[in-house]
ZAMARGU-4260 file (C-alpha; in steps of 0.2 Angstrom, whole numbers, plus 5000, padded with zeros to 4 digits):
<rodrens>
0) 3928/5613/4021 | 3941/5625/4026 | 3952/5613/4014 | 3939/5612/4000 | 3940/5633/4001
5) 3958/5634/3999 | 3958/5624/3984 | 3944/5636/3974 | 3956/5650/3979 | 3970/5642/3971
10) 3960/5639/3957 | 3954/5656/3954 | 3970/5664/3955 | 3980/5654/3945 | 3964/5658/3931
15) 3969/5675/3935 | 3989/5673/3930 | 3984/5664/3915 | 3972/5677/3909 | 3984/5693/3916
20) 3999/5699/3904 | 4017/5700/3910 | 4027/5715/3905 | 4044/5702/3904 | 4041/5683/3898
25) 4058/5674/3901 | 4062/5660/3891 | 4063/5640/3896 | 4080/5639/3897 | 4082/5655/3909
30) 4070/5647/3920 | 4079/5633/3924 | 4094/5643/3925 | 4085/5652/3937 | 4081/5639/3947
35) 4096/5629/3947 | 4104/5647/3954 | 4090/5646/3969 | 4094/5630/3972 | 4114/5631/3973
40) 4112/5646/3985 | 4100/5635/3997 | 4088/5649/3995 | 4075/5637/3989 | 4071/5617/3993
45) 4062/5610/3978 | 4061/5592/3972 | 4059/5585/3954 | 4049/5576/3946 | 4053/5559/3937
50) 4055/5565/3921 | 4063/5581/3926 | 4050/5592/3917 | 4042/5600/3933 | 4047/5605/3952
55) 4041/5602/3965 | 4040/5610/3984 | 4039/5598/4000 | 4023/5605/4007 | 4017/5605/3989
60) 4020/5584/3989 | 4015/5585/4005 | 3998/5592/4000 | 3995/5582/3983 | 3998/5566/3994
65) 3983/5571/4007 | 3973/5576/3990 | 3978/5558/3984 | 3974/5550/4003 | 3958/5560/4001
70) 3952/5555/3984 | 3957/5537/3986 | 3944/5537/4001 | 3958/5536/4019 | 3967/5522/4009
75) 3982/5522/3998 | 3999/5514/3993 | 4013/5523/3993 | 4020/5514/3977 | 4004/5518/3966
80) 4008/5539/3976 | 4024/5536/3968 | 4017/5533/3952 | 4001/5543/3952 | 4013/5560/3957
85) 4027/5554/3947 | 4040/5559/3959 | 4052/5547/3967 | 4046/5534/3978 | 4058/5537/3992
90) 4051/5557/3992 | 4034/5548/3993 | 4041/5540/4007 | 4049/5552/4019 | 4033/5564/4015
95) 4021/5549/4023 | 4034/5545/4037 | 4031/5566/4039 | 4014/5564/4038 | 4013/5550/4053
100) 4024/5563/4063 | 4013/5575/4064 | 3996/5567/4063 | 3992/5553/4075 | 3977/5547/4067
105) 3986/5542/4051 | 3995/5524/4052 | 4007/5521/4040 | 4005/5499/4039 | 4014/5487/4025
110) 4019/5501/4015 | 4000/5509/4015 | 3994/5525/4023 | 3978/5521/4032 | 3969/5537/4040
115) 3956/5539/4051 | 3942/5540/4041 | 3945/5524/4034 | 3945/5514/4049 | 3928/5523/4054
120) 3922/5518/4038 | 3927/5500/4040 | 3922/5499/4057 | 3903/5505/4052 | 3905/5489/4037
125) 3909/5477/4052 | 3893/5485/4062 | 3883/5483/4046 | 3888/5465/4045 | 3884/5460/4063
130) 3868/5466/4059 | 3866/5456/4044 | 3875/5440/4050 | 3874/5442/4069 | 3894/5435/4071
135) 3907/5440/4063 | 3926/5434/4063 | 3944/5443/4061 | 3950/5429/4051 | 3938/5433/4039
140) 3938/5452/4040 | 3958/5451/4036 | 3955/5441/4020 | 3941/5454/4017 | 3953/5469/4020
145) 3969/5464/4017 | 3972/5471/4032 | 3984/5462/4046 | 3973/5453/4062 | 3980/5465/4074
150) 3979/5479/4066 | 3959/5477/4063 | 3956/5470/4080 | 3967/5482/4090 | 3964/5498/4080
155) 3946/5495/4070 | 3936/5482/4080 | 3942/5486/4097 | 3944/5504/4096 | 3927/5506/4090
160) 3918/5493/4100 | 3901/5502/4107 | 3903/5517/4096 | 3902/5511/4079 | 3903/5491/4080
165) 3890/5486/4095 | 3894/5468/4100 | 3901/5457/4109 | 3917/5449/4111 | 3917/5429/4114
170) 3926/5424/4130 | 3932/5409/4124 | 3939/5415/4107 | 3946/5435/4104 | 3944/5433/4088
175) 3923/5431/4085 | 3913/5446/4089 | 3893/5444/4089 | 3876/5453/4093 | 3868/5452/4108
180) 3852/5447/4097 | 3861/5434/4090 | 3865/5426/4104 | 3847/5426/4113 | 3840/5419/4097
185) 3853/5404/4096 | 3849/5401/4114 | 3832/5401/4110 | 3835/5388/4098 | 3845/5378/4109
190) 3834/5380/4123 | 3818/5374/4114 | 3828/5358/4107 | 3837/5353/4124 | 3817/5355/4132
195) 3810/5343/4118 | 3827/5329/4122 | 3820/5317/4134 | 3832/5303/4131 | 3853/5305/4129
200) 3855/5310/4113 | 3871/5315/4103 | 3881/5333/4103 | 3883/5333/4085 | 3864/5327/4083
205) 3856/5345/4092 | 3871/5353/4081 | 3865/5347/4065 | 3848/5348/4071 | 3848/5367/4078
210) 3863/5374/4066 | 3870/5383/4081 | 3887/5385/4083 | 3898/5372/4094 | 3905/5386/4106
215) 3887/5394/4107 | 3879/5380/4111 | 3894/5374/4124 | 3891/5389/4132 | 3872/5388/4133
220) 3874/5373/4140 | 3883/5380/4154 | 3869/5390/4158 | 3856/5381/4155 | 3860/5366/4166
225) 3844/5364/4175 | 3840/5356/4158 | 3852/5341/4159 | 3870/5338/4157 | 3884/5334/4145
230) 3896/5318/4147 | 3911/5328/4135 | 3910/5346/4129 | 3913/5339/4109 | 3903/5333/4096
235) 3906/5316/4101 | 3899/5317/4120 | 3882/5316/4124 | 3868/5328/4134 | 3858/5318/4146
240) 3841/5327/4148 | 3838/5328/4168 | 3819/5322/4165 | 3828/5306/4158 | 3839/5303/4175
245) 3823/5304/4183 | 3813/5292/4172 | 3830/5282/4176 | 3826/5282/4195 | 3809/5282/4195
250) 3809/5267/4185 | 3822/5258/4194 | 3815/5262/4211 | 3797/5255/4204 | 3804/5241/4199
255) 3814/5235/4212 | 3800/5239/4226 | 3789/5229/4214 | 3801/5213/4212 | 3812/5214/4226
260) 3826/5213/4213 | 3833/5222/4198 | 3845/5215/4186 | 3861/5220/4179 | 3855/5220/4162
265) 3839/5229/4167 | 3848/5243/4171 | 3861/5242/4158 | 3846/5245/4146 | 3841/5262/4151
270) 3858/5268/4147 | 3869/5265/4165 | 3886/5260/4162 | 3890/5259/4182 | 3873/5248/4188
275) 3879/5245/4206 | 3884/5264/4212 | 3868/5268/4202 | 3858/5258/4211 | 3865/5261/4226
280) 3863/5281/4226 | 3844/5281/4218 | 3839/5267/4235 | 3848/5275/4246 | 3837/5267/4260
285) 3837/5249/4254 | 3849/5237/4262 | 3855/5227/4245 | 3867/5211/4242 | 3874/5213/4225
290) 3875/5195/4215 | 3886/5191/4199 | 3870/5201/4187 | 3859/5205/4199 | 3855/5217/4214
295) 3843/5208/4227 | 3832/5217/4242 | 3836/5211/4259 | 3819/5207/4262 | 3818/5192/4249
300) 3831/5184/4256 | 3825/5185/4272 | 3809/5180/4265 | 3821/5165/4258 | 3826/5161/4275
305) 3810/5160/4284 | 3801/5148/4273 | 3820/5136/4273 | 3818/5137/4292 | 3798/5131/4290
310) 3803/5116/4275 | 3818/5110/4289 | 3807/5108/4304 | 3792/5101/4295 | 3804/5088/4286
315) 3797/5093/4268 | 3804/5102/4253 | 3804/5118/4246 | 3804/5124/4228 | 3812/5140/4229
320) 3805/5143/4209 | 3788/5147/4214 | 3795/5159/4230 | 3805/5170/4222 | 3799/5179/4206
325) 3802/5171/4191 | 3813/5183/4181 | 3827/5177/4191 | 3837/5163/4183 | 3842/5146/4191
330) 3860/5155/4192 | 3853/5169/4202 | 3844/5156/4212 | 3861/5146/4217 | 3868/5163/4222
335) 3853/5166/4233 | 3855/5150/4241 | 3873/5154/4243 | 3867/5167/4256 | 3855/5157/4266
340) 3864/5140/4266 | 3873/5141/4281 | 3884/5124/4287 | 3872/5120/4299 | 3856/5120/4285
345) 3868/5113/4273 | 3873/5096/4285 | 3850/5096/4285 | 3847/5099/4267 | 3853/5095/4247
350) 3850/5105/4231 | 3844/5101/4216 | 3842/5115/4203 | 3829/5127/4213 | 3824/5112/4224
355) 3828/5113/4242 | 3826/5092/4249 | 3828/5090/4270 | 3838/5073/4270 | 3824/5067/4281
360) 3812/5071/4265 | 3825/5061/4255 | 3825/5047/4265 | 3806/5045/4267 | 3808/5044/4247
365) 3820/5030/4246 | 3813/5019/4260 | 3805/5008/4249 | 3820/5005/4239 | 3827/4995/4255
370) 3817/4979/4248 | 3827/4980/4232 | 3842/4980/4242 | 3838/4967/4252 | 3830/4955/4235
375) 3848/4960/4225 | 3856/4956/4240 | 3848/4940/4244 | 3846/4936/4223 | 3867/4940/4219
380) 3871/4926/4234 | 3860/4913/4226 | 3863/4916/4210 | 3884/4915/4216 | 3889/4933/4207
385) 3893/4940/4223 | 3906/4924/4228 | 3912/4931/4209 | 3915/4946/4214 | 3923/4941/4229
390) 3934/4930/4221 | 3940/4942/4210 | 3943/4954/4221 | 3955/4944/4232 | 3965/4940/4214
395) 3967/4956/4208 | 3972/4961/4228 | 3985/4947/4227 | 3990/4950/4210 | 3994/4968/4217
400) 4004/4962/4232 | 4015/4951/4221 | 4019/4966/4208 | 4023/4975/4224 | 4036/4962/4228
405) 4042/4962/4213 | 4043/4977/4210 | 4052/4979/4227 | 4064/4964/4219 | 4068/4973/4204
410) 4072/4988/4213 | 4085/4980/4225 | 4092/4972/4212 | 4095/4986/4201 | 4104/4994/4216
415) 4115/4981/4217 | 4119/4981/4199 | 4124/4999/4200 | 4134/4998/4216 | 4144/4983/4206
420) 4145/4995/4189 | 4150/5009/4198 | 4167/4999/4203 | 4180/5010/4214 | 4188/5024/4208
425) 4201/5026/4197 | 4210/5007/4191 | 4213/5015/4172 | 4202/5006/4157 | 4207/4992/4160
430) 4201/4988/4176 | 4183/4995/4171 | 4183/4983/4157 | 4188/4969/4168 | 4174/4973/4179
435) 4162/4975/4167 | 4165/4957/4158 | 4161/4951/4178 | 4147/4957/4178 | 4140/4950/4162
440) 4149/4931/4167 | 4138/4932/4183 | 4121/4934/4177 | 4112/4919/4188 | 4097/4908/4182
445) 4087/4909/4166 | 4083/4928/4167 | 4104/4931/4157 | 4106/4948/4156 | 4090/4954/4160
450) 4092/4967/4171 | 4106/4972/4165 | 4094/4982/4152 | 4088/4998/4156 | 4076/4996/4143
455) 4069/4979/4147 | 4069/4985/4165 | 4058/4999/4160 | 4048/4988/4150 | 4044/4978/4166
460) 4041/4993/4177 | 4029/4997/4164 | 4020/4982/4162 | 4021/4978/4182 | 4011/4996/4183
465) 3998/4993/4170 | 3992/4979/4179 | 3995/4984/4194 | 3983/4999/4187 | 3970/4985/4181
470) 3951/4990/4182 | 3943/4986/4198 | 3931/4973/4199 | 3913/4981/4201 | 3894/4972/4205
475) 3880/4981/4203 | 3867/4976/4213 | 3854/4989/4212 | 3853/5002/4196 | 3849/5021/4194
480) 3833/5015/4183 | 3827/5005/4199 | 3828/5017/4213 | 3823/5031/4201 | 3806/5020/4198
485) 3803/5019/4219 | 3805/5038/4222 | 3795/5043/4207 | 3782/5037/4215 | 3783/5045/4231
490) 3788/5063/4220 | 3774/5062/4208 | 3761/5066/4220 | 3771/5082/4225 | 3775/5088/4208
495) 3793/5084/4210 | 3793/5071/4197 | 3810/5079/4184 | 3820/5075/4202 | 3819/5057/4200
500) 3835/5054/4193 | 3844/5066/4204 | 3838/5059/4217 | 3843/5043/4211 | 3860/5047/4206
505) 3862/5054/4224 | 3857/5037/4234 | 3865/5027/4220 | 3880/5025/4230 | 3872/5024/4247
510) 3861/5010/4243 | 3873/5000/4234 | 3887/5002/4247 | 3870/4994/4258 | 3867/4981/4244
515) 3885/4973/4245 | 3887/4976/4262 | 3867/4967/4265 | 3874/4951/4250 | 3891/4950/4262
520) 3881/4947/4278 | 3870/4934/4268 | 3886/4927/4261 | 3892/4927/4278 | 3877/4916/4284
525) 3879/4904/4269 | 3897/4902/4274 | 3891/4896/4290 | 3876/4885/4286 | 3886/4878/4270
530) 3901/4875/4282 | 3889/4865/4293 | 3883/4855/4275 | 3898/4853/4269 | 3903/4844/4285
535) 3887/4832/4282 | 3889/4832/4264 | 3907/4828/4265 | 3903/4814/4275 | 3888/4806/4265
540) 3899/4807/4249 | 3913/4798/4257 | 3901/4785/4261 | 3893/4785/4245 | 3909/4784/4238
545) 3916/4773/4247 | 3900/4760/4242 | 3904/4763/4223 | 3920/4759/4226 | 3916/4742/4235
550) 3905/4738/4222 | 3917/4739/4209 | 3930/4730/4217 | 3917/4715/4218 | 3909/4717/4201
555) 3929/4716/4195 | 3929/4697/4203 | 3916/4693/4192 | 3920/4701/4176 | 3941/4690/4177
560) 3928/4675/4175 | 3926/4678/4156 | 3938/4676/4143 | 3951/4693/4138 | 3939/4701/4124
565) 3924/4699/4134 | 3932/4706/4151 | 3936/4720/4139 | 3918/4725/4137 | 3911/4722/4153
570) 3926/4733/4161 | 3921/4747/4150 | 3903/4745/4156 | 3905/4744/4172 | 3916/4760/4169
575) 3903/4769/4160 | 3893/4768/4174 | 3899/4767/4191 | 3915/4773/4186 | 3905/4790/4179
580) 3895/4787/4195 | 3909/4789/4207 | 3917/4804/4195 | 3902/4814/4195 | 3902/4816/4215
585) 3919/4819/4217 | 3917/4834/4203 | 3902/4840/4211 | 3909/4840/4226 | 3926/4850/4218
590) 3914/4861/4212 | 3904/4865/4229 | 3922/4866/4238 | 3928/4879/4225 | 3911/4890/4223
595) 3909/4886/4204 | 3894/4886/4194 | 3884/4868/4197 | 3868/4875/4189 | 3868/4858/4178
600) 3853/4849/4173 | 3853/4832/4173 | 3871/4821/4174 | 3887/4829/4169 | 3893/4824/4154
605) 3913/4823/4150 | 3916/4842/4144 | 3906/4846/4160 | 3917/4837/4172 | 3934/4842/4160
610) 3927/4862/4165 | 3927/4859/4183 | 3941/4850/4184 | 3952/4865/4174 | 3942/4877/4186
615) 3945/4869/4200 | 3958/4872/4213 | 3975/4866/4213 | 3978/4855/4227 | 3960/4847/4215
620) 3966/4851/4198 | 3976/4837/4194 | 3971/4821/4203 | 3952/4827/4196 | 3959/4827/4179
625) 3969/4811/4179 | 3949/4804/4185 | 3940/4811/4172 | 3955/4802/4159 | 3952/4788/4166
630) 3933/4784/4165 | 3937/4782/4147 | 3956/4775/4145 | 3960/4765/4159 | 3961/4746/4155
635) 3959/4738/4170 | 3949/4739/4188 | 3963/4740/4199 | 3971/4756/4189 | 3956/4766/4190
640) 3951/4762/4208 | 3971/4770/4211 | 3968/4785/4205 | 3949/4787/4213 | 3960/4782/4229
645) 3971/4796/4225 | 3958/4809/4220 | 3947/4802/4237 | 3965/4808/4248 | 3966/4826/4239
650) 3946/4829/4246 | 3953/4825/4261 | 3942/4806/4260 | 3946/4790/4266 | 3942/4771/4261
655) 3937/4759/4273 | 3947/4743/4275 | 3941/4729/4265 | 3928/4717/4275 | 3926/4700/4268
660) 3910/4695/4280 | 3902/4712/4272 | 3907/4707/4255 | 3896/4691/4256 | 3883/4700/4265
665) 3881/4713/4248 | 3882/4698/4236 | 3868/4690/4246 | 3860/4706/4246 | 3863/4708/4228
670) 3856/4690/4225 | 3839/4694/4234 | 3840/4711/4227 | 3839/4702/4208 | 3826/4689/4214
675) 3814/4704/4219 | 3815/4713/4202 | 3813/4695/4192 | 3798/4691/4202 | 3789/4709/4198
680) 3796/4709/4180 | 3783/4704/4163 | 3796/4712/4150 | 3804/4696/4142 | 3820/4703/4139
685) 3824/4710/4155 | 3816/4694/4163 | 3831/4683/4152 | 3844/4700/4159 | 3840/4695/4177
690) 3838/4677/4177 | 3856/4673/4171 | 3863/4685/4183 | 3856/4678/4196 | 3860/4660/4192
695) 3880/4669/4186 | 3880/4677/4204 | 3873/4658/4214 | 3885/4647/4205 | 3900/4658/4206
700) 3897/4669/4221 | 3901/4684/4214 | 3893/4699/4206 | 3892/4703/4190 | 3886/4723/4181
705) 3883/4717/4165 | 3871/4727/4150 | 3858/4715/4140 | 3871/4716/4125 | 3880/4703/4138
710) 3866/4690/4140 | 3873/4678/4125 | 3892/4677/4134 | 3884/4676/4151 | 3873/4659/4143
715) 3889/4653/4137 | 3898/4653/4152 | 3884/4646/4163 | 3884/4631/4150 | 3893/4622/4162
720) 3882/4623/4177 | 3865/4622/4170 | 3858/4605/4166 | 3855/4600/4149 | 3837/4604/4149
725) 3837/4620/4158 | 3850/4626/4146 | 3839/4623/4133 | 3825/4630/4140 | 3838/4646/4140
730) 3844/4646/4124 | 3826/4643/4118 | 3820/4658/4126 | 3835/4668/4121 | 3830/4664/4104
735) 3812/4670/4103 | 3818/4685/4113 | 3831/4690/4100 | 3816/4687/4086 | 3804/4696/4095
740) 3815/4711/4097 | 3820/4709/4078 | 3800/4710/4074 | 3798/4728/4082 | 3800/4736/4069
745) 3789/4726/4056 | 3770/4734/4051 | 3767/4722/4040 | 3753/4709/4041 | 3765/4694/4043
750) 3775/4704/4056 | 3764/4709/4067 | 3758/4688/4068 | 3774/4683/4069 | 3776/4696/4083
755) 3760/4690/4092 | 3765/4672/4091 | 3782/4677/4097 | 3774/4684/4111 | 3764/4669/4115
760) 3778/4658/4116 | 3788/4667/4128 | 3773/4669/4141 | 3774/4650/4141 | 3792/4650/4144
765) 3794/4667/4155 | 3787/4656/4170 | 3799/4640/4167 | 3812/4655/4166 | 3808/4662/4183
770) 3807/4646/4192 | 3822/4638/4185 | 3833/4657/4192 | 3822/4655/4207 | 3825/4636/4213
775) 3845/4636/4206 | 3856/4629/4218 | 3875/4627/4218 | 3880/4612/4215 | 3899/4608/4210
780) 3908/4624/4208 | 3920/4634/4217 | 3916/4650/4222 | 3931/4664/4217 | 3939/4671/4231
</rodrens>
C-alpha cells in the first residue's frame, strides 16, 4: 500500500508541474547539452533509452523493473523487460542482479526474475491440484510451469510443505506428493480387493481392477501382510491370500488323513510347486515316505506289512488292490512293495502286478501239472521225439567240437605261415622275393594256397562261427497253454484267473526241465529194457535169418534142375519172396539199432528199405544198400547169399555151418508139410500146385519154391518120372484148371454152364490127383546132391 501511495503522490506532482508555467523555457537542444555537461562532470548518472530520446536514472530503472515484475505477477523475463522499457538488455540484467543482491526473496532463474509472491501463488495452485487429484508429480509441474525440477521441488514444494502445500512426499520417489485422504481412499480400495480374493491372483489383475497406482499397492501390501503375501513386487508377480494357504493346508491334511497318501498331482493342482516341502511343513507330526509321484503314510505301509506276514504264515496270497486305496496306481503299489519286500520275504513270495503269491500257494496251483509232465514225457519217449532230440543235440555238440579243432588248426597254420612269411631281417629285395616264391611252392595237399589268402581265411572263420552258433535243438514237452489251463481251475474260485498266464509263464521253464528230466529217466529205463530185448531179438533174428538162408540154399538146388529160361523165372520169384523177407528182417533190425522211425504198416516197400539203408549208421549203410539192390538185380542165388552174409556180419550175426543131415530132415519136413496142405485143400488150382511140388520133391529129393505160373514147366519136367496114365491125368487136370480160370470172368449163361461142367469134372479127378501125389514113390531117379 505504501508503494501505491507513492505512485499517487508522484502522479499529482507530475500533473502540477505540467499545469504550472515557467518563467524561463529551455530549448530541447539546450537541455541535451546541459545533461551531457552534467554527465561529463560526473554530477549525474543517467541511462539512455534505445532510441536515445529519453534518460533514465538507475533508481528509476530499478523502480520500473519492480513495477513490471509486480504487473507480471511476480515473474518476468529480462528480454521482455528490455523490450518493454526500451533499455539495453545489459542494463536490465545489471539492475536485476542489484535487485537480487538486495532482496533474498527474489530469484533469478533462466533469464527470469521470480518473486516470492509468484512462488506462493504456484504453491497455492499445487495445493489445489493435490486437493483435486490427491497426487502430483514434480515432472508434470516442470512441464506445466516451465521451471527446473530442482527449483520446483526445493523452492516451491518443500519450502511450502505443510504451510501452503499440505501433502506427503512418497518415501520411494521424492518427486511424487500425495494427500493423506488420497492414500486412505486407495488403501480402502486395496483392502477391499485383497479381502475378496480367495485364490492366487496376478498383481496386474489387481491393478486393473482397483485402478490404484502400483507404488501405493506395493506400499499397502506391506502394511496388509496379514491378508496375504506377494511373490514378486512387480506386475508379473502374484498375490497369494492367507485364506488360500489355509485352504490348501486343510485340504492336504484332510485328504492325507482320509486316504493315508496324497499324490504330487493332487498337490500341484492346488498351485504348489515344491510338493514335498509343502506337505512336510503341513504335516509335521506324520511319518512320511516319499515315492516317485506320491507321498505315503507309514501307517499305510505298516498295514501292508502286517497283511504280508499273515499271507506268508497262511501260505496264501495277498491282493494289494483290495488293501490299498483305489487311487494308487500300479506303479505306486510296486513302489510300496519295494519298501516291504525284504530279502527274506522275496525268497518266499512272487509278485504279479498288484498280487503277491507265496511259493507254497503257487506250488499248490501247479501240482496238477505233474501228471501232464509225466504223460508228455512218456509220450515223447514212446514216439521217438526225445530220442531224435538227443541225437540232434549230440550231433551239434560233435559239430561244435570239430569246428573248434578246425579253428585251432587254422590258427596254428596261420601262425606258422606268418612266421615263414616274415623271414629274417635284411637280405634285400631278392631275398624277400625268394622267400615268397618258396612259400607258395610248398603249399601242401589239394588246398593249394587257400591259407595264404587272408580273405579266404576270414571266410572260413566266418563260416565256422556261423555253424557253431547254430540254433540249439529244442523239444517242447509241455506248453504254456496247457499249464495255464490247469492253473486256471485253482485260481478261478479265488478270483485270480487273470494270473493264469503269468503263473504259467513263470513255471513253464521249471516244468519243461522236469519234463525233460522225466523223459530222460524213462529213456534210460527204455534203454535198459531195450538192451535186454535187443539181446533176445538179436538171437531170434539171427536164428530166423539162418533159417531163411538155408531155405534159399535148398531151393536153389531144385531150380537148377530146370532149363536156363525157367531157372531165371524161378530165381526171380525166390528172391522176390524169401530174399525180400531176409532184407526186411535186416532192415527192421538196423532201424531199431539206429533209433530210426519204424512205424511202418504192413511189409516194407522198396522205398522204405532204401530210406532205412540211407539213414542207418555208417557201419550198416554200405552193405545194407547193396543187399536192398540185390533183391531185384542179383543174377544168381550165390550172389544174393554172399551179400546177405556180408550184411549179417555187419550186424554181428553169424551163419551156421551146413549140415547135410539137417538138410535131409528139412526136405522131409517140407514134403510132409505139403502133403498135409494137400489133404485139407479143396481148390483145384492149389491141389494141382501142391501135387506137382510133392512129386518133384519126392522124385528129386530137393525143395522147389515156385508159383502157380510155373506148374506147366514143372509138369513138363515130371513127364520122365510119371507113368503115362498119371501124366495124362495131370495134363487133363491142368487143362481143366486153366479152362475153369478162364471162365470165371464170363457172366453169360453158357459160360456159367461150362464152369459148372468143368467144376464137376475137376471134382471127379481131384481125389485121383491127390492119390497119385500121396502114393508116389521114387523110382530110378538119382537125387541131386
